[in-house]
C-alpha positions, 0 to 999 in steps of 0.5 A: 398529686390529687385535685381533691383528695376527698374525691379520690377512690379509696385504696386497700389499707390506705389509712394504715399505710398513711399512719405508718408512713407518718410515724416512720417519718417522725422517727426519722426526723427525731433521729435526725435531731440526735444525729445533728447534735452528735447524740449529746442532746440525748444526754443533756436534753434542752427544750429549744432544739426539740421545739425548733425541730418540731416547728421546723418541720412545718414546711413539709405539710404546708408546701408538700403534703397539703398541695399534694392532697389538692388543698393548696399551699398552706391549705389555701384552698380549704374552707378555713385555711387559718384553722388548718394552718394553726392545726398544723402548727399545733401538731408540729409543736406537740411533736417538738414537745414529745421529742423533748419529753422522750429525750428526758426519758432516754437521758434518765436511763443513760444516767441511771445505767452509767 
């Protein structure tokens, strides 16, 4: 945990490690959706489960990442907490949209190859 992440000393490759971890977590969450639907969702994707998964991940930044970075619960210690919260909501909504669009692509290939 950091009191203020902006004051922390830089570490070698921290940006690359952070983004790699971020995307790996996204892949794991996407696979979790597939696992929870027994894979049937990939054959016949619908938007609500993907959106629910995207928005359902909001507690992670609000209650884990932002406090760990010294930003407070749901970015309460930032100069513009509402803006930070909305940004998290938007990016996690985009994650849900991306899950749906990716599933449509996978579904297409499942049906073409069958």
